[in-house]
N, CA, C and O atoms as a Tripos MOL2 file, in Angstrom:
@<TRIPOS>MOLECULE
protein
  316   315    79     0     0
PROTEIN
NO_CHARGES

@<TRIPOS>ATOM
      1 N         -30.5460   -3.1010   22.0150 N.3       1 MET1
      2 CA        -31.1740   -1.9010   21.4970 C.3       1 MET1
      3 C         -30.0870   -0.8950   21.1240 C.2       1 MET1
      4 O         -29.1740   -0.6420   21.9110 O.2       1 MET1
      5 N         -30.1830   -0.3330   19.9460 N.am      2 LYS2
      6 CA        -29.2040    0.6290   19.4520 C.3       2 LYS2
      7 C         -29.4560    2.0030   20.0590 C.2       2 LYS2
      8 O         -30.5880    2.4870   20.0740 O.2       2 LYS2
      9 N         -28.3820    2.6350   20.5640 N.am      3 LYS3
     10 CA        -28.5130    3.9540   21.1740 C.3       3 LYS3
     11 C         -28.5840    5.0210   20.0800 C.2       3 LYS3
     12 O         -27.8020    5.0030   19.1290 O.2       3 LYS3
     13 N         -29.5090    5.9250   20.2270 N.am      4 ILE4
     14 CA        -29.6280    7.0450   19.2980 C.3       4 ILE4
     15 C         -28.7780    8.1910   19.8290 C.2       4 ILE4
     16 O         -28.9300    8.6160   20.9740 O.2       4 ILE4
     17 N         -27.8800    8.6850   18.9780 N.am      5 ILE5
     18 CA        -26.9830    9.7670   19.3800 C.3       5 ILE5
     19 C         -27.5750   11.0950   18.9320 C.2       5 ILE5
     20 O         -27.8750   11.2910   17.7550 O.2       5 ILE5
     21 N         -27.7390   12.0020   19.8860 N.am      6 THR6
     22 CA        -28.2690   13.3200   19.5670 C.3       6 THR6
     23 C         -27.1430   14.2200   19.0790 C.2       6 THR6
     24 O         -25.9680   13.8840   19.2210 O.2       6 THR6
     25 N         -27.5030   15.3670   18.5030 N.am      7 LYS7
     26 CA        -26.4900   16.3090   18.0190 C.3       7 LYS7
     27 C         -25.5620   16.7510   19.1440 C.2       7 LYS7
     28 O         -24.3610   16.9170   18.9290 O.2       7 LYS7
     29 N         -26.1060   16.9420   20.3350 N.am      8 LYS8
     30 CA        -25.2820   17.3810   21.4660 C.3       8 LYS8
     31 C         -24.2470   16.3320   21.8310 C.2       8 LYS8
     32 O         -23.1260   16.6660   22.2130 O.2       8 LYS8
     33 N         -24.6160   15.0730   21.7160 N.am      9 GLU9
     34 CA        -23.7240   13.9850   22.0880 C.3       9 GLU9
     35 C         -22.6760   13.6990   21.0160 C.2       9 GLU9
     36 O         -21.6170   13.1430   21.3080 O.2       9 GLU9
     37 N         -22.9730   14.0790   19.7850 N.am     10 LYS10
     38 CA        -22.0660   13.8100   18.6770 C.3      10 LYS10
     39 C         -20.8060   14.6510   18.8450 C.2      10 LYS10
     40 O         -20.8700   15.8710   18.9990 O.2      10 LYS10
     41 N         -19.6700   13.9800   18.8120 N.am     11 LYS11
     42 CA        -18.4140   14.6940   18.9970 C.3      11 LYS11
     43 C         -17.9430   15.2860   17.6860 C.2      11 LYS11
     44 O         -17.9010   14.6090   16.6590 O.2      11 LYS11
     45 N         -17.5910   16.5540   17.7350 N.am     12 ILE12
     46 CA        -17.0320   17.2310   16.5790 C.3      12 ILE12
     47 C         -15.5250   17.0190   16.6280 C.2      12 ILE12
     48 O         -14.8750   17.3780   17.6100 O.2      12 ILE12
     49 N         -14.9770   16.4440   15.5860 N.am     13 LYS13
     50 CA        -13.5610   16.1320   15.5650 C.3      13 LYS13
     51 C         -12.7470   17.1540   14.7790 C.2      13 LYS13
     52 O         -11.5790   17.3920   15.0860 O.2      13 LYS13
     53 N         -13.3560   17.7490   13.7790 N.am     14 ILE14
     54 CA        -12.6530   18.7120   12.9310 C.3      14 ILE14
     55 C         -13.2390   20.0810   13.2090 C.2      14 ILE14
     56 O         -14.4330   20.3150   13.0190 O.2      14 ILE14
     57 N         -12.3800   20.9820   13.6620 N.am     15 ILE15
     58 CA        -12.8150   22.3360   14.0330 C.3      15 ILE15
     59 C         -12.0290   23.3710   13.2240 C.2      15 ILE15
     60 O         -10.9620   23.0560   12.6980 O.2      15 ILE15
     61 N         -12.5380   24.5970   13.1190 N.am     16 PRO16
     62 CA        -11.8630   25.6350   12.3400 C.3      16 PRO16
     63 C         -10.4320   25.9210   12.7970 C.2      16 PRO16
     64 O          -9.5840   26.2880   11.9830 O.2      16 PRO16
     65 N         -10.1620   25.7560   14.0860 N.am     17 GLU17
     66 CA         -8.8430   26.0780   14.6390 C.3      17 GLU17
     67 C          -7.8140   24.9650   14.4410 C.2      17 GLU17
     68 O          -6.6600   25.1100   14.8430 O.2      17 GLU17
     69 N          -8.2210   23.8740   13.8340 N.am     18 MET18
     70 CA         -7.3210   22.7370   13.6230 C.3      18 MET18
     71 C          -6.2760   23.0870   12.5580 C.2      18 MET18
     72 O          -6.6000   23.6660   11.5210 O.2      18 MET18
     73 N          -5.0230   22.7250   12.8320 N.am     19 LEU19
     74 CA         -3.9770   22.9330   11.8340 C.3      19 LEU19
     75 C          -4.2460   22.0310   10.6270 C.2      19 LEU19
     76 O          -4.6770   20.8870   10.7730 O.2      19 LEU19
     77 N          -3.9860   22.5620    9.4490 N.am     20 ILE20
     78 CA         -4.2260   21.8080    8.2280 C.3      20 ILE20
     79 C          -3.3860   20.5300    8.2120 C.2      20 ILE20
     80 O          -3.8640   19.4810    7.7820 O.2      20 ILE20
     81 N          -2.1500   20.6130    8.6740 N.am     21 SER21
     82 CA         -1.2830   19.4290    8.6990 C.3      21 SER21
     83 C          -1.8230   18.3610    9.6460 C.2      21 SER21
     84 O          -1.6980   17.1680    9.3680 O.2      21 SER21
     85 N          -2.4250   18.7790   10.7660 N.am     22 ASP22
     86 CA         -3.0200   17.8090   11.6990 C.3      22 ASP22
     87 C          -4.2070   17.1020   11.0540 C.2      22 ASP22
     88 O          -4.3900   15.8940   11.2060 O.2      22 ASP22
     89 N          -5.0030   17.8760   10.3360 N.am     23 LEU23
     90 CA         -6.1440   17.2860    9.6320 C.3      23 LEU23
     91 C          -5.6650   16.2390    8.6390 C.2      23 LEU23
     92 O          -6.2000   15.1310    8.5980 O.2      23 LEU23
     93 N          -4.6560   16.5810    7.8370 N.am     24 ALA24
     94 CA         -4.1420   15.6590    6.8230 C.3      24 ALA24
     95 C          -3.5540   14.4020    7.4520 C.2      24 ALA24
     96 O          -3.6890   13.3050    6.9080 O.2      24 ALA24
     97 N          -2.9090   14.5650    8.5870 N.am     25 GLU25
     98 CA         -2.2930   13.4220    9.2640 C.3      25 GLU25
     99 C          -3.3350   12.5090    9.9150 C.2      25 GLU25
    100 O          -3.2600   11.2860    9.7970 O.2      25 GLU25
    101 N          -4.3050   13.1160   10.6010 N.am     26 LYS26
    102 CA         -5.3030   12.3300   11.3360 C.3      26 LYS26
    103 C          -6.3910   11.7550   10.4420 C.2      26 LYS26
    104 O          -6.9040   10.6670   10.7020 O.2      26 LYS26
    105 N          -6.7430   12.4860    9.3900 N.am     27 TYR27
    106 CA         -7.8610   12.0970    8.5350 C.3      27 TYR27
    107 C          -7.4730   12.1660    7.0560 C.2      27 TYR27
    108 O          -7.9800   13.0230    6.3320 O.2      27 TYR27
    109 N          -6.5900   11.2870    6.5970 N.am     28 PRO28
    110 CA         -6.1290   11.3480    5.2030 C.3      28 PRO28
    111 C          -7.2390   11.1800    4.1710 C.2      28 PRO28
    112 O          -7.1080   11.6640    3.0470 O.2      28 PRO28
    113 N          -8.3220   10.5090    4.5290 N.am     29 ASP29
    114 CA         -9.4250   10.3390    3.5850 C.3      29 ASP29
    115 C         -10.1120   11.6630    3.2580 C.2      29 ASP29
    116 O         -10.7120   11.8100    2.1930 O.2      29 ASP29
    117 N         -10.0220   12.6060    4.1570 N.am     30 VAL30
    118 CA        -10.6540   13.9030    3.9620 C.3      30 VAL30
    119 C          -9.8720   14.7470    2.9420 C.2      30 VAL30
    120 O         -10.4410   15.6130    2.2780 O.2      30 VAL30
    121 N          -8.5830   14.4870    2.8280 N.am     31 VAL31
    122 CA         -7.7180   15.2780    1.9460 C.3      31 VAL31
    123 C          -8.2240   15.2580    0.5050 C.2      31 VAL31
    124 O          -8.3380   16.3070   -0.1300 O.2      31 VAL31
    125 N          -8.5230   14.0760   -0.0050 N.am     32 GLU32
    126 CA         -9.0080   13.9610   -1.3830 C.3      32 GLU32
    127 C         -10.3080   14.7450   -1.5690 C.2      32 GLU32
    128 O         -10.4910   15.4210   -2.5810 O.2      32 GLU32
    129 N         -11.1970   14.6520   -0.6010 N.am     33 PHE33
    130 CA        -12.4570   15.4030   -0.6430 C.3      33 PHE33
    131 C         -12.1870   16.9050   -0.7540 C.2      33 PHE33
    132 O         -12.8060   17.5850   -1.5720 O.2      33 PHE33
    133 N         -11.2750   17.4240    0.0570 N.am     34 LEU34
    134 CA        -10.9780   18.8510    0.0490 C.3      34 LEU34
    135 C         -10.4020   19.3070   -1.2870 C.2      34 LEU34
    136 O         -10.7460   20.3760   -1.7900 O.2      34 LEU34
    137 N          -9.5330   18.4940   -1.8470 N.am     35 ILE35
    138 CA         -8.9130   18.8600   -3.1150 C.3      35 ILE35
    139 C          -9.9290   18.8150   -4.2550 C.2      35 ILE35
    140 O         -10.0110   19.7450   -5.0560 O.2      35 ILE35
    141 N         -10.6960   17.7390   -4.3230 N.am     36 ILE36
    142 CA        -11.6500   17.5680   -5.4230 C.3      36 ILE36
    143 C         -12.8310   18.5370   -5.3250 C.2      36 ILE36
    144 O         -13.1790   19.1980   -6.3030 O.2      36 ILE36
    145 N         -13.4380   18.6170   -4.1540 N.am     37 GLU37
    146 CA        -14.6630   19.4140   -4.0080 C.3      37 GLU37
    147 C         -14.4280   20.9190   -3.8300 C.2      37 GLU37
    148 O         -15.2550   21.7320   -4.2410 O.2      37 GLU37
    149 N         -13.2980   21.2820   -3.2160 N.am     38 TYR38
    150 CA        -13.0780   22.6920   -2.8930 C.3      38 TYR38
    151 C         -11.7810   23.2620   -3.4610 C.2      38 TYR38
    152 O         -11.4380   24.4140   -3.1970 O.2      38 TYR38
    153 N         -11.0560   22.4470   -4.2480 N.am     39 ASN39
    154 CA         -9.7730   22.8870   -4.7900 C.3      39 ASN39
    155 C          -8.8620   23.4170   -3.6770 C.2      39 ASN39
    156 O          -8.1220   24.3820   -3.8630 O.2      39 ASN39
    157 N          -8.9370   22.7640   -2.5290 N.am     40 PHE40
    158 CA         -8.2360   23.1730   -1.3050 C.3      40 PHE40
    159 C          -6.9290   22.3880   -1.2090 C.2      40 PHE40
    160 O          -6.8580   21.3370   -0.5710 O.2      40 PHE40
    161 N          -5.9000   22.9270   -1.8590 N.am     41 HIS41
    162 CA         -4.6100   22.2450   -1.9250 C.3      41 HIS41
    163 C          -3.7090   22.5750   -0.7330 C.2      41 HIS41
    164 O          -2.5470   22.1680   -0.7060 O.2      41 HIS41
    165 N          -4.2230   23.2910    0.2310 N.am     42 CYS42
    166 CA         -3.4480   23.6540    1.4180 C.3      42 CYS42
    167 C          -2.8910   22.4300    2.1440 C.2      42 CYS42
    168 O          -1.8710   22.5200    2.8270 O.2      42 CYS42
    169 N          -3.5510   21.3090    1.9980 N.am     43 VAL43
    170 CA         -3.1270   20.1080    2.7000 C.3      43 VAL43
    171 C          -1.7370   19.6460    2.2730 C.2      43 VAL43
    172 O          -1.0890   18.8860    2.9930 O.2      43 VAL43
    173 N          -1.2760   20.0970    1.1100 N.am     44 ASN44
    174 CA          0.0450   19.7440    0.6040 C.3      44 ASN44
    175 C           1.0330   20.9010    0.6730 C.2      44 ASN44
    176 O           2.1580   20.7810    0.1870 O.2      44 ASN44
    177 N           0.6390   21.9930    1.2550 N.am     45 CYS45
    178 CA          1.4540   23.2120    1.2960 C.3      45 CYS45
    179 C           2.4380   23.1770    2.4740 C.2      45 CYS45
    180 O           2.1700   22.5600    3.5050 O.2      45 CYS45
    181 N           3.5830   23.8540    2.2960 N.am     46 VAL46
    182 CA          4.5720   23.9170    3.3830 C.3      46 VAL46
    183 C           4.0420   24.6970    4.5830 C.2      46 VAL46
    184 O           4.5390   24.5290    5.6960 O.2      46 VAL46
    185 N           3.0540   25.5370    4.3720 N.am     47 LEU47
    186 CA          2.4780   26.3150    5.4750 C.3      47 LEU47
    187 C           1.4190   25.5430    6.2600 C.2      47 LEU47
    188 O           0.9050   26.0430    7.2610 O.2      47 LEU47
    189 N           1.0930   24.3380    5.8180 N.am     48 ALA48
    190 CA          0.0400   23.5410    6.4570 C.3      48 ALA48
    191 C           0.3040   23.2920    7.9380 C.2      48 ALA48
    192 O          -0.6340   23.1100    8.7140 O.2      48 ALA48
    193 N           1.5690   23.2850    8.3290 N.am     49 GLY49
    194 CA          1.9110   23.0670    9.7310 C.3      49 GLY49
    195 C           1.7380   24.2970   10.5980 C.2      49 GLY49
    196 O           1.8540   24.2290   11.8220 O.2      49 GLY49
    197 N           1.4590   25.4260    9.9560 N.am     50 PHE50
    198 CA          1.3200   26.6840   10.6900 C.3      50 PHE50
    199 C          -0.0430   27.3330   10.5050 C.2      50 PHE50
    200 O          -0.3990   28.2590   11.2330 O.2      50 PHE50
    201 N          -0.7990   26.8510    9.5370 N.am     51 GLU51
    202 CA         -2.0560   27.4850    9.1760 C.3      51 GLU51
    203 C          -3.2430   26.6220    9.5900 C.2      51 GLU51
    204 O          -3.2300   25.4020    9.4240 O.2      51 GLU51
    205 N          -4.2650   27.2740   10.1290 N.am     52 THR52
    206 CA         -5.4820   26.5570   10.5090 C.3      52 THR52
    207 C          -6.4030   26.4240    9.3030 C.2      52 THR52
    208 O          -6.2110   27.0870    8.2840 O.2      52 THR52
    209 N          -7.3980   25.5650    9.4320 N.am     53 LEU53
    210 CA         -8.3970   25.4390    8.3670 C.3      53 LEU53
    211 C          -9.0620   26.7750    8.0900 C.2      53 LEU53
    212 O          -9.2710   27.1470    6.9360 O.2      53 LEU53
    213 N          -9.3880   27.4850    9.1380 N.am     54 GLU54
    214 CA        -10.0650   28.7750    8.9900 C.3      54 GLU54
    215 C          -9.1970   29.7750    8.2350 C.2      54 GLU54
    216 O          -9.7060   30.5350    7.4120 O.2      54 GLU54
    217 N          -7.9080   29.7830    8.5020 N.am     55 GLU55
    218 CA         -6.9970   30.6740    7.7900 C.3      55 GLU55
    219 C          -6.8630   30.2480    6.3260 C.2      55 GLU55
    220 O          -6.7860   31.0910    5.4320 O.2      55 GLU55
    221 N          -6.8360   28.9510    6.0940 N.am     56 GLY56
    222 CA         -6.7030   28.4350    4.7390 C.3      56 GLY56
    223 C          -7.8680   28.7810    3.8380 C.2      56 GLY56
    224 O          -7.6740   29.0660    2.6560 O.2      56 GLY56
    225 N          -9.0710   28.7610    4.3760 N.am     57 ILE57
    226 CA        -10.2320   29.0690    3.5350 C.3      57 ILE57
    227 C         -10.2230   30.5240    3.0860 C.2      57 ILE57
    228 O         -10.6900   30.8440    1.9930 O.2      57 ILE57
    229 N          -9.6950   31.3960    3.9230 N.am     58 LYS58
    230 CA         -9.6310   32.8160    3.5670 C.3      58 LYS58
    231 C          -8.7140   33.0290    2.3680 C.2      58 LYS58
    232 O          -9.0120   33.8360    1.4870 O.2      58 LYS58
    233 N          -7.6140   32.3130    2.3370 N.am     59 VAL59
    234 CA         -6.6450   32.4260    1.2440 C.3      59 VAL59
    235 C          -7.2490   31.9310   -0.0700 C.2      59 VAL59
    236 O          -6.9380   32.4500   -1.1420 O.2      59 VAL59
    237 N          -8.1150   30.9200    0.0290 N.am     60 HIS60
    238 CA         -8.6740   30.3070   -1.1780 C.3      60 HIS60
    239 C         -10.0560   30.8160   -1.5490 C.2      60 HIS60
    240 O         -10.6980   30.2630   -2.4420 O.2      60 HIS60
    241 N         -10.5200   31.8500   -0.8860 N.am     61 GLY61
    242 CA        -11.7920   32.4730   -1.2520 C.3      61 GLY61
    243 C         -13.0180   31.6320   -0.9680 C.2      61 GLY61
    244 O         -14.0590   31.8200   -1.5980 O.2      61 GLY61
    245 N         -12.9090   30.7110   -0.0310 N.am     62 ILE62
    246 CA        -14.0600   29.8970    0.3570 C.3      62 ILE62
    247 C         -14.8850   30.7160    1.3500 C.2      62 ILE62
    248 O         -14.3580   31.2200    2.3420 O.2      62 ILE62
    249 N         -16.1710   30.8410    1.0770 N.am     63 THR63
    250 CA        -17.0290   31.6520    1.9270 C.3      63 THR63
    251 C         -17.2770   30.9630    3.2640 C.2      63 THR63
    252 O         -17.0570   29.7610    3.4120 O.2      63 THR63
    253 N         -17.7410   31.7520    4.2370 N.am     64 LYS64
    254 CA        -18.0510   31.1810    5.5510 C.3      64 LYS64
    255 C         -19.1690   30.1500    5.4420 C.2      64 LYS64
    256 O         -19.1570   29.1390    6.1440 O.2      64 LYS64
    257 N         -20.1280   30.4050    4.5670 N.am     65 LYS65
    258 CA        -21.2310   29.4660    4.3650 C.3      65 LYS65
    259 C         -20.6950   28.1500    3.7910 C.2      65 LYS65
    260 O         -21.0720   27.0710    4.2490 O.2      65 LYS65
    261 N         -19.8240   28.2430    2.7990 N.am     66 GLU66
    262 CA        -19.2210   27.0340    2.2210 C.3      66 GLU66
    263 C         -18.3800   26.3030    3.2640 C.2      66 GLU66
    264 O         -18.3680   25.0730    3.3120 O.2      66 GLU66
    265 N         -17.6750   27.0760    4.1010 N.am     67 PHE67
    266 CA        -16.8300   26.4860    5.1290 C.3      67 PHE67
    267 C         -17.6490   25.7100    6.1460 C.2      67 PHE67
    268 O         -17.2450   24.6320    6.5830 O.2      67 PHE67
    269 N         -18.8010   26.2560    6.5250 N.am     68 LYS68
    270 CA        -19.6880   25.5600    7.4620 C.3      68 LYS68
    271 C         -20.1120   24.2130    6.8870 C.2      68 LYS68
    272 O         -20.1000   23.1980    7.5830 O.2      68 LYS68
    273 N         -20.4830   24.2150    5.6190 N.am     69 GLU69
    274 CA        -20.9030   22.9850    4.9550 C.3      69 GLU69
    275 C         -19.7230   22.0220    4.8450 C.2      69 GLU69
    276 O         -19.8810   20.8170    5.0420 O.2      69 GLU69
    277 N         -18.5380   22.5540    4.5310 N.am     70 MET70
    278 CA        -17.3230   21.7480    4.4290 C.3      70 MET70
    279 C         -17.0420   21.0420    5.7560 C.2      70 MET70
    280 O         -16.7680   19.8420    5.7800 O.2      70 MET70
    281 N         -17.1100   21.7870    6.8490 N.am     71 LEU71
    282 CA        -16.8720   21.2140    8.1790 C.3      71 LEU71
    283 C         -17.8900   20.1260    8.5000 C.2      71 LEU71
    284 O         -17.5410   19.0720    9.0340 O.2      71 LEU71
    285 N         -19.1370   20.3900    8.1730 N.am     72 LYS72
    286 CA        -20.2070   19.4220    8.4290 C.3      72 LYS72
    287 C         -19.9190   18.1130    7.6940 C.2      72 LYS72
    288 O         -20.0050   17.0360    8.2830 O.2      72 LYS72
    289 N         -19.5830   18.2060    6.4230 N.am     73 ILE73
    290 CA        -19.3160   17.0130    5.6200 C.3      73 ILE73
    291 C         -18.0830   16.2820    6.1340 C.2      73 ILE73
    292 O         -18.0890   15.0560    6.2460 O.2      73 ILE73
    293 N         -17.0170   17.0330    6.4490 N.am     74 MET74
    294 CA        -15.7950   16.3950    6.9470 C.3      74 MET74
    295 C         -16.0580   15.6410    8.2450 C.2      74 MET74
    296 O         -15.5720   14.5240    8.4200 O.2      74 MET74
    297 N         -16.8170   16.2350    9.1500 N.am     75 ASN75
    298 CA        -17.1170   15.5810   10.4250 C.3      75 ASN75
    299 C         -17.9970   14.3540   10.2200 C.2      75 ASN75
    300 O         -17.8780   13.3780   10.9600 O.2      75 ASN75
    301 N         -18.8730   14.3920    9.2300 N.am     76 GLU76
    302 CA        -19.6720   13.2100    8.9020 C.3      76 GLU76
    303 C         -18.7690   12.1060    8.3490 C.2      76 GLU76
    304 O         -18.9710   10.9260    8.6330 O.2      76 GLU76
    305 N         -17.7710   12.5040    7.5580 N.am     77 MET77
    306 CA        -16.8490   11.5300    6.9620 C.3      77 MET77
    307 C         -16.0350   10.7880    8.0240 C.2      77 MET77
    308 O         -15.7920    9.5870    7.9060 O.2      77 MET77
    309 N         -15.6200   11.5080    9.0510 N.am     78 VAL78
    310 CA        -14.7760   10.8890   10.0860 C.3      78 VAL78
    311 C         -15.5990   10.2940   11.2130 C.2      78 VAL78
    312 O         -15.0720    9.6010   12.0830 O.2      78 VAL78
    313 N         -16.9110   10.5740   11.1930 N.am     79 GLY79
    314 CA        -17.9000   10.0230   12.0990 C.3      79 GLY79
    315 C         -17.4520    9.7950   13.4540 C.2      79 GLY79
    316 O         -18.2260    9.3300   14.2900 O.2      79 GLY79
@<TRIPOS>BOND
     1     1     2 1
     2     2     3 1
     3     3     4 2
     4     3     5 am
     5     5     6 1
     6     6     7 1
     7     7     8 2
     8     7     9 am
     9     9    10 1
    10    10    11 1
    11    11    12 2
    12    11    13 am
    13    13    14 1
    14    14    15 1
    15    15    16 2
    16    15    17 am
    17    17    18 1
    18    18    19 1
    19    19    20 2
    20    19    21 am
    21    21    22 1
    22    22    23 1
    23    23    24 2
    24    23    25 am
    25    25    26 1
    26    26    27 1
    27    27    28 2
    28    27    29 am
    29    29    30 1
    30    30    31 1
    31    31    32 2
    32    31    33 am
    33    33    34 1
    34    34    35 1
    35    35    36 2
    36    35    37 am
    37    37    38 1
    38    38    39 1
    39    39    40 2
    40    39    41 am
    41    41    42 1
    42    42    43 1
    43    43    44 2
    44    43    45 am
    45    45    46 1
    46    46    47 1
    47    47    48 2
    48    47    49 am
    49    49    50 1
    50    50    51 1
    51    51    52 2
    52    51    53 am
    53    53    54 1
    54    54    55 1
    55    55    56 2
    56    55    57 am
    57    57    58 1
    58    58    59 1
    59    59    60 2
    60    59    61 am
    61    61    62 1
    62    62    63 1
    63    63    64 2
    64    63    65 am
    65    65    66 1
    66    66    67 1
    67    67    68 2
    68    67    69 am
    69    69    70 1
    70    70    71 1
    71    71    72 2
    72    71    73 am
    73    73    74 1
    74    74    75 1
    75    75    76 2
    76    75    77 am
    77    77    78 1
    78    78    79 1
    79    79    80 2
    80    79    81 am
    81    81    82 1
    82    82    83 1
    83    83    84 2
    84    83    85 am
    85    85    86 1
    86    86    87 1
    87    87    88 2
    88    87    89 am
    89    89    90 1
    90    90    91 1
    91    91    92 2
    92    91    93 am
    93    93    94 1
    94    94    95 1
    95    95    96 2
    96    95    97 am
    97    97    98 1
    98    98    99 1
    99    99   100 2
   100    99   101 am
   101   101   102 1
   102   102   103 1
   103   103   104 2
   104   103   105 am
   105   105   106 1
   106   106   107 1
   107   107   108 2
   108   107   109 am
   109   109   110 1
   110   110   111 1
   111   111   112 2
   112   111   113 am
   113   113   114 1
   114   114   115 1
   115   115   116 2
   116   115   117 am
   117   117   118 1
   118   118   119 1
   119   119   120 2
   120   119   121 am
   121   121   122 1
   122   122   123 1
   123   123   124 2
   124   123   125 am
   125   125   126 1
   126   126   127 1
   127   127   128 2
   128   127   129 am
   129   129   130 1
   130   130   131 1
   131   131   132 2
   132   131   133 am
   133   133   134 1
   134   134   135 1
   135   135   136 2
   136   135   137 am
   137   137   138 1
   138   138   139 1
   139   139   140 2
   140   139   141 am
   141   141   142 1
   142   142   143 1
   143   143   144 2
   144   143   145 am
   145   145   146 1
   146   146   147 1
   147   147   148 2
   148   147   149 am
   149   149   150 1
   150   150   151 1
   151   151   152 2
   152   151   153 am
   153   153   154 1
   154   154   155 1
   155   155   156 2
   156   155   157 am
   157   157   158 1
   158   158   159 1
   159   159   160 2
   160   159   161 am
   161   161   162 1
   162   162   163 1
   163   163   164 2
   164   163   165 am
   165   165   166 1
   166   166   167 1
   167   167   168 2
   168   167   169 am
   169   169   170 1
   170   170   171 1
   171   171   172 2
   172   171   173 am
   173   173   174 1
   174   174   175 1
   175   175   176 2
   176   175   177 am
   177   177   178 1
   178   178   179 1
   179   179   180 2
   180   179   181 am
   181   181   182 1
   182   182   183 1
   183   183   184 2
   184   183   185 am
   185   185   186 1
   186   186   187 1
   187   187   188 2
   188   187   189 am
   189   189   190 1
   190   190   191 1
   191   191   192 2
   192   191   193 am
   193   193   194 1
   194   194   195 1
   195   195   196 2
   196   195   197 am
   197   197   198 1
   198   198   199 1
   199   199   200 2
   200   199   201 am
   201   201   202 1
   202   202   203 1
   203   203   204 2
   204   203   205 am
   205   205   206 1
   206   206   207 1
   207   207   208 2
   208   207   209 am
   209   209   210 1
   210   210   211 1
   211   211   212 2
   212   211   213 am
   213   213   214 1
   214   214   215 1
   215   215   216 2
   216   215   217 am
   217   217   218 1
   218   218   219 1
   219   219   220 2
   220   219   221 am
   221   221   222 1
   222   222   223 1
   223   223   224 2
   224   223   225 am
   225   225   226 1
   226   226   227 1
   227   227   228 2
   228   227   229 am
   229   229   230 1
   230   230   231 1
   231   231   232 2
   232   231   233 am
   233   233   234 1
   234   234   235 1
   235   235   236 2
   236   235   237 am
   237   237   238 1
   238   238   239 1
   239   239   240 2
   240   239   241 am
   241   241   242 1
   242   242   243 1
   243   243   244 2
   244   243   245 am
   245   245   246 1
   246   246   247 1
   247   247   248 2
   248   247   249 am
   249   249   250 1
   250   250   251 1
   251   251   252 2
   252   251   253 am
   253   253   254 1
   254   254   255 1
   255   255   256 2
   256   255   257 am
   257   257   258 1
   258   258   259 1
   259   259   260 2
   260   259   261 am
   261   261   262 1
   262   262   263 1
   263   263   264 2
   264   263   265 am
   265   265   266 1
   266   266   267 1
   267   267   268 2
   268   267   269 am
   269   269   270 1
   270   270   271 1
   271   271   272 2
   272   271   273 am
   273   273   274 1
   274   274   275 1
   275   275   276 2
   276   275   277 am
   277   277   278 1
   278   278   279 1
   279   279   280 2
   280   279   281 am
   281   281   282 1
   282   282   283 1
   283   283   284 2
   284   283   285 am
   285   285   286 1
   286   286   287 1
   287   287   288 2
   288   287   289 am
   289   289   290 1
   290   290   291 1
   291   291   292 2
   292   291   293 am
   293   293   294 1
   294   294   295 1
   295   295   296 2
   296   295   297 am
   297   297   298 1
   298   298   299 1
   299   299   300 2
   300   299   301 am
   301   301   302 1
   302   302   303 1
   303   303   304 2
   304   303   305 am
   305   305   306 1
   306   306   307 1
   307   307   308 2
   308   307   309 am
   309   309   310 1
   310   310   311 1
   311   311   312 2
   312   311   313 am
   313   313   314 1
   314   314   315 1
   315   315   316 2
@<TRIPOS>SUBSTRUCTURE
     1 MET1         2 RESIDUE 1 A MET
     2 LYS2         6 RESIDUE 1 A LYS
     3 LYS3        10 RESIDUE 1 A LYS
     4 ILE4        14 RESIDUE 1 A ILE
     5 ILE5        18 RESIDUE 1 A ILE
     6 THR6        22 RESIDUE 1 A THR
     7 LYS7        26 RESIDUE 1 A LYS
     8 LYS8        30 RESIDUE 1 A LYS
     9 GLU9        34 RESIDUE 1 A GLU
    10 LYS10       38 RESIDUE 1 A LYS
    11 LYS11       42 RESIDUE 1 A LYS
    12 ILE12       46 RESIDUE 1 A ILE
    13 LYS13       50 RESIDUE 1 A LYS
    14 ILE14       54 RESIDUE 1 A ILE
    15 ILE15       58 RESIDUE 1 A ILE
    16 PRO16       62 RESIDUE 1 A PRO
    17 GLU17       66 RESIDUE 1 A GLU
    18 MET18       70 RESIDUE 1 A MET
    19 LEU19       74 RESIDUE 1 A LEU
    20 ILE20       78 RESIDUE 1 A ILE
    21 SER21       82 RESIDUE 1 A SER
    22 ASP22       86 RESIDUE 1 A ASP
    23 LEU23       90 RESIDUE 1 A LEU
    24 ALA24       94 RESIDUE 1 A ALA
    25 GLU25       98 RESIDUE 1 A GLU
    26 LYS26      102 RESIDUE 1 A LYS
    27 TYR27      106 RESIDUE 1 A TYR
    28 PRO28      110 RESIDUE 1 A PRO
    29 ASP29      114 RESIDUE 1 A ASP
    30 VAL30      118 RESIDUE 1 A VAL
    31 VAL31      122 RESIDUE 1 A VAL
    32 GLU32      126 RESIDUE 1 A GLU
    33 PHE33      130 RESIDUE 1 A PHE
    34 LEU34      134 RESIDUE 1 A LEU
    35 ILE35      138 RESIDUE 1 A ILE
    36 ILE36      142 RESIDUE 1 A ILE
    37 GLU37      146 RESIDUE 1 A GLU
    38 TYR38      150 RESIDUE 1 A TYR
    39 ASN39      154 RESIDUE 1 A ASN
    40 PHE40      158 RESIDUE 1 A PHE
    41 HIS41      162 RESIDUE 1 A HIS
    42 CYS42      166 RESIDUE 1 A CYS
    43 VAL43      170 RESIDUE 1 A VAL
    44 ASN44      174 RESIDUE 1 A ASN
    45 CYS45      178 RESIDUE 1 A CYS
    46 VAL46      182 RESIDUE 1 A VAL
    47 LEU47      186 RESIDUE 1 A LEU
    48 ALA48      190 RESIDUE 1 A ALA
    49 GLY49      194 RESIDUE 1 A GLY
    50 PHE50      198 RESIDUE 1 A PHE
    51 GLU51      202 RESIDUE 1 A GLU
    52 THR52      206 RESIDUE 1 A THR
    53 LEU53      210 RESIDUE 1 A LEU
    54 GLU54      214 RESIDUE 1 A GLU
    55 GLU55      218 RESIDUE 1 A GLU
    56 GLY56      222 RESIDUE 1 A GLY
    57 ILE57      226 RESIDUE 1 A ILE
    58 LYS58      230 RESIDUE 1 A LYS
    59 VAL59      234 RESIDUE 1 A VAL
    60 HIS60      238 RESIDUE 1 A HIS
    61 GLY61      242 RESIDUE 1 A GLY
    62 ILE62      246 RESIDUE 1 A ILE
    63 THR63      250 RESIDUE 1 A THR
    64 LYS64      254 RESIDUE 1 A LYS
    65 LYS65      258 RESIDUE 1 A LYS
    66 GLU66      262 RESIDUE 1 A GLU
    67 PHE67      266 RESIDUE 1 A PHE
    68 LYS68      270 RESIDUE 1 A LYS
    69 GLU69      274 RESIDUE 1 A GLU
    70 MET70      278 RESIDUE 1 A MET
    71 LEU71      282 RESIDUE 1 A LEU
    72 LYS72      286 RESIDUE 1 A LYS
    73 ILE73      290 RESIDUE 1 A ILE
    74 MET74      294 RESIDUE 1 A MET
    75 ASN75      298 RESIDUE 1 A ASN
    76 GLU76      302 RESIDUE 1 A GLU
    77 MET77      306 RESIDUE 1 A MET
    78 VAL78      310 RESIDUE 1 A VAL
    79 GLY79      314 RESIDUE 1 A GLY
């Protein structure tokens, strides 16, 4: 019998406080999504090792609502 995973049990792997460079290193498949869908080129920036995802979205004018959706999709991608 297959176990049904509830939202509470689902582990969130990508969080706003994550460094952009860590995201790119751990989840390279997400990088293309960020560039294509959000024009989020921070993943290739020299500041990626010092800047969090949350800080990066502010620089690129991504709204908090868009960021929430972005996080949701990224976490679904890395499942």
